[in-house]
C-alpha positions, 0 to 999 in steps of 0.5 A, a space after each residue: 500500500 505504501 511501498 513498505 517492505 519487510 525491512 522497513 516494517 521491522 525498523 518501524 516496529 523497533 522504533 515503536 518498541 523503543 518509544 513505548 516500551 514492551 509493557 505498554 505495547 499490548 495496551 496500545 494494540 488493544 486500544 487500537 483494535 477497539 478503535 478499529 472495531 468502533 469505526 467498523 461498527 459506526 460505518 455499518 450503522 451509518 450505512 444501514 441508516 442511509 439505506 433505510 433513508 434511501 428506501 423511505 425516499 424512493 418508496 415515497 409518493 410517485 409525483 414525478 413533477 415535484 419529486 427530485 431525481 434519483 441522483 438528487 435523492 442519493 446526494 441528499 442521503 449521502 449528505 445526511 450519512 456524512 453529517 451523521 457520521 461526522 457528528 457521531 465521531 465529533 461527539 466521541 473525540 473531545 479535542 475535535 469537538 472543541 475545534 469544531 465549535 471554534 470553527 463554527 464560531 469563526 464561520 459565524 463571525 466571518 459571515 457577519 464581517 462579510 
């Protein structure tokens, strides 16, 4: 994927071992595994939410003149899924939550100034 061969991976592993120590490596591995599992679960959850939203929107009324096209509905569902996904992770990671709040305030100030 990144063009790393066995020698490079061994060097990286030795550096990580030296930085963190042998006692903390199992804890780091466990927390990394939990993080990957949480990300996969969130991805599945958001995917299922998006599919149910898409079914609701597609299965709605058949007024063809006033209804948005299929691509517009897919775009809307994707935007909802992306927002739900980011909101969920922003709530779980404290530093990112504060950064997002600061960015939102800066955007509001920028709109007022413009």
